[in-house]
C-alpha positions in Angstrom: -1.5 44.7 35.1 -0.5 41.7 33.7 -2.5 39.7 31.2 -2.2 36.2 29.0 -2.5 36.4 25.7 -5.2 33.9 24.3 -4.0 32.7 20.8 -5.7 34.0 18.1 -5.2 32.8 14.5 -5.0 34.8 10.9 -6.5 31.9 8.5 -5.4 32.2 4.7 -4.5 36.3 5.2 -1.7 38.0 2.8 0.3 40.7 4.9 -2.1 43.6 3.2 -5.3 41.2 4.1 -4.8 41.9 7.9 -6.4 45.8 8.9 -6.2 47.0 12.7 -8.5 48.8 15.1 -7.8 50.4 18.6 -11.2 49.6 20.8 -12.0 51.0 24.0 -13.6 48.9 27.4 -15.7 51.3 28.5 -16.2 51.0 32.5 -16.3 52.0 35.8 -16.7 50.8 39.3 -20.4 51.1 41.2 -20.1 49.9 45.1 -17.5 47.7 44.0 -18.6 46.0 41.3 -17.4 46.9 37.6 -19.7 47.6 35.1 -18.7 47.7 30.9 -20.4 49.7 28.8 -21.5 47.8 25.7 -22.8 49.0 22.0 -24.8 47.8 19.3 -23.0 47.1 16.0 -24.5 49.0 13.7 -25.5 46.3 10.7 -26.9 43.3 12.9 -27.3 44.2 16.2 -24.4 42.8 17.8 -23.0 43.8 21.5 -19.5 45.2 20.8 -17.1 47.3 22.0 -17.3 50.7 20.9 -13.6 50.1 18.3 -12.6 52.2 15.1 -9.7 52.8 13.0 -6.5 54.7 13.5 -7.0 58.7 13.0 -4.7 61.0 11.6 -2.6 62.5 14.3 -4.5 60.4 17.3 -2.6 57.9 19.2 -4.4 55.1 19.4 -5.9 55.4 22.9 -7.2 58.8 22.3 -8.5 56.8 18.9 -10.1 54.4 21.4 -11.4 57.3 23.2 -12.5 58.9 20.8 -14.6 56.5 19.3 -16.5 55.6 23.5 -17.7 59.2 22.4 -19.3 58.7 18.7 -20.2 55.1 19.4 -20.9 55.5 23.3 -21.7 59.4 24.3 -19.3 58.7 27.0 -16.5 60.8 27.7 -13.3 58.5 29.0 -10.6 58.9 30.6 -8.2 56.0 28.2 -5.2 54.3 29.1 -1.8 54.4 26.6 -2.2 50.8 28.1 -3.0 48.0 25.6 -4.8 45.3 28.1 -5.8 42.6 25.0 -6.1 42.2 21.2 -8.8 40.4 19.6 -10.1 39.5 16.0 -12.9 39.8 14.0 -13.7 39.3 10.1 -15.4 42.4 8.5 -16.7 42.7 5.6 -17.0 46.4 3.8 -17.8 47.0 0.5 -18.3 43.3 -0.1 -14.5 42.9 0.5 -13.7 40.4 3.2 -10.3 41.5 5.9 -9.2 40.1 8.8 -9.2 43.0 11.5 -6.9 43.2 14.9 -8.6 45.1 17.7 -5.9 47.2 20.8 -8.2 47.1 23.6 -7.4 50.1 25.3 -9.0 50.4 29.2 -11.8 53.4 29.8 -12.6 54.6 32.5 -16.3 56.8 32.0 -16.7 59.8 33.6 -19.3 61.4 31.7 -22.1 60.1 30.1 -23.8 62.0 28.0 -27.8 62.3 26.7 -26.8 63.1 22.6 -23.5 61.7 20.5 -23.1 61.2 17.4 -24.5 57.8 16.9 -27.1 57.9 19.0 -30.1 56.8 16.8 -27.3 53.7 15.1 -26.7 52.0 18.8 -28.1 51.0 21.7 -25.7 51.1 24.8 -25.7 49.2 27.7 -24.2 49.3 31.1 -23.3 45.3 32.5 -21.4 43.1 34.6 -18.3 41.5 33.6 -19.4 38.5 33.7 -23.0 39.1 31.5 -20.7 41.4 29.0 -18.2 38.2 28.6 -21.2 36.0 27.4 -22.8 38.4 25.3 -19.9 39.5 23.1 -19.3 37.5 20.2 -15.1 36.9 19.9 -13.9 34.6 22.4 -10.7 36.9 22.9 -12.6 39.4 24.1 -15.0 37.6 25.9 -11.8 36.4 28.2 -10.1 40.3 28.2 -13.7 41.4 29.7 -13.6 38.0 32.4 -10.4 39.1 33.3 -10.6 43.1 33.4 -9.4 44.5 37.0 -9.2 47.5 36.8 -7.9 47.7 40.0 -4.8 46.3 38.7 -3.7 49.6 36.1 
């Protein structure tokens, strides 16, 4: 799958100020239509994809699949191919940091009734167009809009 990465800018940050995370673009195909699973953030309740920090002894794709389980309560088949990157500003402990998220396509194989962060988040299945409008990060919106699982 060929995706054109939109340029993103990290302003006024030093080399130690940028962190990386891995995200899961959870999807399924229903009656020929792609559905995307979004979850709410814990803080402000914004719609996001499951994402998190690197895990010890796990590949980036495995870390993304783990976040899909913890944050959205789904088991996935996650490929090792990154389909895009997006950036966001995270505030942690009163400190702002820029985060670059590598996004992995993650086909949902099982949706669980109970999961670790169920009480802290909501999940919602929507079409690509609607999902792209619901997320804040323009780069993530473009990744979602252009996502085509048939080209993986």
